[in-house]
C-alpha positions in Angstrom: 55.4 -85.4 -30.9 56.6 -81.8 -30.5 59.8 -83.0 -29.7 60.1 -84.7 -32.9 58.9 -81.9 -35.0 61.3 -79.6 -33.4 64.3 -82.0 -34.1 63.3 -82.4 -37.7 62.8 -78.2 -37.9 66.3 -78.1 -36.8 67.8 -80.7 -39.1 66.1 -79.1 -42.1 67.2 -75.5 -41.1 70.7 -76.7 -40.7 70.7 -78.4 -44.0 73.4 -80.8 -42.6 74.5 -83.9 -44.6 74.5 -87.1 -42.8 78.3 -88.2 -42.4 79.3 -91.6 -43.8 81.3 -93.7 -41.6 84.6 -94.6 -43.2 88.1 -95.8 -42.3 89.9 -94.2 -39.1 92.5 -91.6 -39.0 94.4 -93.5 -36.2 92.5 -96.6 -35.0 89.2 -98.5 -36.0 87.7 -101.2 -34.0 84.7 -103.0 -33.7 83.8 -105.4 -31.0 80.9 -106.9 -29.6 79.9 -108.4 -26.1 78.2 -111.8 -26.9 77.3 -113.3 -30.5 77.9 -111.0 -33.4 74.0 -110.9 -34.2 73.1 -110.2 -30.6 71.4 -106.7 -31.0 70.4 -107.6 -34.7 68.2 -110.4 -33.9 67.0 -109.8 -30.3 63.5 -109.8 -29.7 62.1 -106.7 -28.9 64.6 -104.4 -31.0 62.3 -101.7 -32.7 63.0 -99.2 -35.2 61.9 -96.7 -32.8 64.2 -97.7 -29.6 65.7 -94.3 -28.1 68.9 -93.0 -29.4 71.2 -90.8 -27.1 74.3 -88.6 -28.4 77.2 -87.9 -25.7 80.3 -85.9 -25.8 82.4 -83.6 -23.4 85.0 -80.9 -23.7 82.8 -78.8 -25.8 82.7 -75.1 -26.4 85.5 -72.2 -26.6 85.2 -68.9 -24.7 83.8 -66.2 -27.0 86.9 -64.2 -26.5 89.2 -67.3 -27.6 91.7 -66.4 -30.4 90.2 -69.4 -32.3 86.4 -68.6 -31.7 86.0 -66.6 -35.1 82.1 -66.2 -34.5 81.6 -69.7 -33.6 83.0 -71.0 -36.7 86.2 -72.0 -34.7 89.4 -73.5 -36.7 90.2 -77.0 -38.1 91.8 -78.0 -34.7 89.8 -75.9 -32.1 86.6 -74.5 -31.1 84.5 -76.8 -33.3 81.4 -76.6 -31.2 79.2 -75.7 -33.9 80.1 -78.3 -36.0 79.5 -80.9 -33.5 76.3 -79.8 -32.6 75.3 -79.9 -36.1 75.6 -83.8 -35.9 72.9 -83.8 -33.4 70.7 -82.7 -36.0 71.4 -85.9 -38.1 70.5 -88.5 -35.7 67.4 -90.1 -36.1 65.2 -90.7 -33.1 67.3 -88.7 -31.0 65.8 -89.0 -27.5 68.5 -87.5 -25.2 72.0 -85.8 -25.4 74.4 -86.7 -22.4 76.8 -83.8 -21.8 80.0 -85.3 -20.3 81.3 -82.3 -18.6 83.4 -79.1 -19.5 80.6 -77.6 -21.8 82.0 -74.1 -21.7 85.6 -72.9 -21.3 87.5 -71.2 -19.9 85.5 -71.0 -16.3 81.8 -71.8 -17.4 80.5 -68.4 -16.5 76.9 -68.0 -17.4 78.1 -65.0 -20.0 80.3 -67.7 -21.7 77.7 -70.3 -21.7 75.3 -67.8 -23.6 77.8 -66.6 -26.1 79.4 -69.9 -27.1 77.7 -73.2 -26.0 74.3 -71.8 -26.4 74.4 -70.7 -30.2 75.7 -74.4 -30.7 74.8 -77.2 -28.5 72.5 -74.9 -26.6 70.1 -75.6 -29.7 69.3 -79.1 -28.2 69.1 -77.9 -24.6 65.6 -79.3 -24.4 66.9 -82.8 -24.8 70.0 -82.4 -22.8 71.0 -84.1 -19.4 74.2 -82.6 -18.2 76.8 -83.6 -15.9 79.5 -81.1 -14.6 83.3 -80.8 -15.4 86.2 -79.2 -13.7 85.8 -76.1 -15.9 82.4 -75.5 -14.9 84.5 -74.4 -11.6 82.2 -73.7 -9.0 79.0 -74.5 -11.0 77.2 -71.2 -10.8 76.9 -70.5 -14.5 76.5 -74.1 -15.2 73.7 -74.6 -12.8 72.0 -71.3 -14.0 72.2 -72.0 -17.5 70.7 -75.6 -17.1 68.5 -75.1 -14.5 66.4 -78.1 -13.3 68.0 -80.5 -15.9 71.3 -80.1 -14.0 69.6 -81.7 -10.8 70.1 -79.9 -7.3 73.0 -77.3 -7.2 73.9 -78.8 -3.9 74.6 -82.3 -5.5 74.8 -82.3 -9.3 74.0 -85.8 -9.5 70.6 -87.5 -10.6 69.1 -90.5 -12.5 66.3 -91.0 -15.0 64.8 -93.7 -17.2 65.1 -93.8 -20.8 63.1 -96.5 -22.6 64.1 -99.8 -21.0 67.2 -98.3 -19.6 68.3 -96.5 -16.4 70.7 -93.8 -16.8 72.8 -92.2 -13.8 74.5 -88.6 -14.0 77.4 -88.8 -11.5 79.4 -85.6 -10.4 82.9 -86.0 -10.5 83.7 -82.4 -10.8 87.2 -81.5 -9.5 88.0 -85.0 -9.1 85.4 -85.4 -6.6 86.8 -82.5 -4.4 83.5 -80.6 -4.2 81.3 -83.4 -4.5 82.9 -86.2 -2.7 83.1 -89.8 -4.3 84.6 -91.5 -1.5 83.5 -94.9 0.3 81.5 -93.0 2.8 80.4 -90.0 0.5 76.7 -89.0 0.4 76.7 -89.3 -3.4 78.1 -92.9 -3.2 75.5 -93.7 -0.7 72.8 -92.3 -3.0 74.1 -94.1 -5.9 74.0 -97.4 -4.0 70.4 -96.6 -2.9 69.4 -95.5 -6.6 71.0 -98.9 -8.2 69.2 -100.9 -5.6 65.7 -99.3 -6.4 66.2 -99.8 -10.1 67.1 -103.3 -11.0 66.4 -102.5 -14.6 68.2 -105.2 -17.3 70.4 -102.3 -18.8 72.1 -99.5 -16.9 74.2 -96.5 -18.3 76.4 -94.0 -15.9 78.2 -91.1 -17.1 80.2 -88.2 -15.7 83.2 -86.0 -16.6 86.6 -87.7 -15.3 87.4 -91.2 -16.6 88.0 -93.9 -14.1 90.3 -95.6 -16.7 91.8 -93.9 -19.8 94.9 -94.0 -22.0 94.6 -90.2 -22.4 96.6 -87.1 -21.3 95.1 -87.3 -17.9 95.2 -90.9 -17.6 93.4 -93.0 -14.8 91.3 -91.0 -11.8 91.6 -93.1 -8.8 89.2 -90.8 -7.0 86.5 -92.8 -8.9 87.6 -96.2 -7.6 84.6 -96.5 -5.3 81.8 -95.2 -7.8 83.2 -97.8 -10.3 83.3 -100.9 -7.8 79.5 -99.8 -7.0 78.6 -99.9 -10.5 80.4 -103.1 -11.4 78.8 -104.7 -8.1 75.3 -103.6 -9.4 75.9 -105.0 -13.0 76.2 -101.6 -14.9 76.5 -102.1 -18.6 78.2 -98.6 -19.8 80.1 -95.7 -18.5 80.6 -92.5 -20.6 83.1 -89.9 -19.6 85.1 -87.2 -21.1 87.9 -84.7 -19.8 90.9 -86.1 -22.3 90.1 -84.6 -25.6 90.1 -87.6 -27.5 88.2 -90.8 -28.3 88.7 -94.1 -26.7 86.6 -97.3 -26.3 87.8 -99.8 -23.5 86.9 -103.3 -23.3 84.5 -104.4 -20.7 86.5 -104.2 -17.3 85.9 -105.3 -13.5 86.2 -103.4 -10.5 89.9 -103.5 -10.6 90.3 -102.5 -14.2 90.8 -106.0 -15.3 89.4 -107.5 -18.6 85.9 -109.2 -18.0 84.0 -109.9 -21.1 80.9 -111.3 -19.4 80.4 -108.8 -16.4 82.7 -106.1 -16.9 81.6 -102.5 -17.7 82.3 -101.3 -21.2 83.5 -97.7 -21.1 83.8 -94.8 -23.7 86.0 -91.4 -23.2 84.2 -89.1 -25.4 86.1 -85.6 -24.9 85.4 -84.7 -28.6 82.9 -82.1 -28.3 85.0 -79.4 -30.3 87.4 -77.5 -27.7 90.7 -79.1 -28.8 92.7 -82.4 -29.1 95.1 -84.2 -26.6 97.6 -86.6 -27.6 97.5 -90.0 -26.0 99.7 -91.3 -23.2 100.9 -94.9 -22.5 98.1 -97.0 -24.2 96.3 -99.4 -22.2 96.3 -102.9 -23.2 92.3 -103.0 -22.9 92.1 -100.0 -25.2 89.9 -101.5 -28.1 89.6 -98.3 -30.1 91.0 -94.7 -30.2 91.5 -91.7 -32.0 93.0 -88.2 -31.0 92.4 -86.1 -34.3 88.6 -86.1 -35.0 85.9 -84.2 -33.1 82.4 -85.9 -33.0 79.9 -87.3 -30.8 79.1 -91.0 -29.9 75.7 -92.4 -30.8 74.2 -95.1 -28.6 71.1 -96.9 -29.7 69.2 -98.4 -26.5 67.5 -101.7 -27.2 65.5 -103.3 -24.2 68.5 -105.8 -23.8 71.2 -104.6 -25.5 72.8 -101.5 -27.3 74.6 -100.5 -30.5 77.4 -97.8 -30.4 78.8 -95.6 -33.4 81.2 -92.5 -33.2 79.9 -90.1 -35.6 82.6 -87.6 -36.9 82.4 -84.2 -37.8 81.7 -83.4 -41.6 85.1 -83.9 -43.7 86.4 -86.8 -41.3 86.1 -90.3 -41.7 87.1 -92.0 -38.2 84.4 -94.0 -36.7 83.9 -96.9 -34.3 80.9 -99.0 -34.1 79.7 -102.3 -32.7 77.0 -103.8 -30.4 76.8 -105.2 -26.6 74.5 -107.1 -24.7 73.1 -106.2 -21.3 74.3 -108.0 -18.4 
């Protein structure tokens, strides 16, 4: 109960309006896995099903020329504006951060000076995953403490409602915490998935396995993706590319698989800056590279709904529903 009271207090204190969805600035699409009414008519869907919000690539350094006491500019350092959106989300149960919380090197002083006054207001709900700008991770692990998992690993899992949630550590393209076929992290991942044979599973980390963004695909995540696909994982969230993209469900090799494929989202829209897209993948279902915001996911017992929530004054959105495998 105290958690919901605190969320309400934050929302009232911010005085944030609820952003109305509208037309997208670059591309809008809404796709469903299964019948259009899948989530809406499913038995067990409730008004109090948990909701999560996610984004990565968030806060500028306090000495950045665009910081301006945390207000940022129209195109940079918008961490305060995106954090304000979290206060508008009803039934918010968790905030999943997708790496690169704090630029430029993720020192504890930078975290305290920039990330903390913005997204730090929701630290009590946050389940982080590290990015390459966390560097060695000293500031990241010091700031988030036990919520970030074992500092020697940076990966962990938990349950939320009917869902199993997995935080993978892809930091520095898996150079520090190996993701390869014989890595300790992959062995843990297989064991964790085998122990949690839940209907719905979501995984998240920083570097996208597949992306039309500036950085493109990350082959270092191949074994991780193949393992998630083999165990029937439903949704993957990543950041790193400073843009928003939703990809159609893909199989272990990145081919379309509308029946058992993994639907993935790149949500590098937490506020730092924007990157333009590179070569657009044919599997790209929705994308935008000029709107900051967060991805909201409502987690039903056998399905989910997604909605991209843009910062105040922007109109791009993307929404839809999907069934769990």
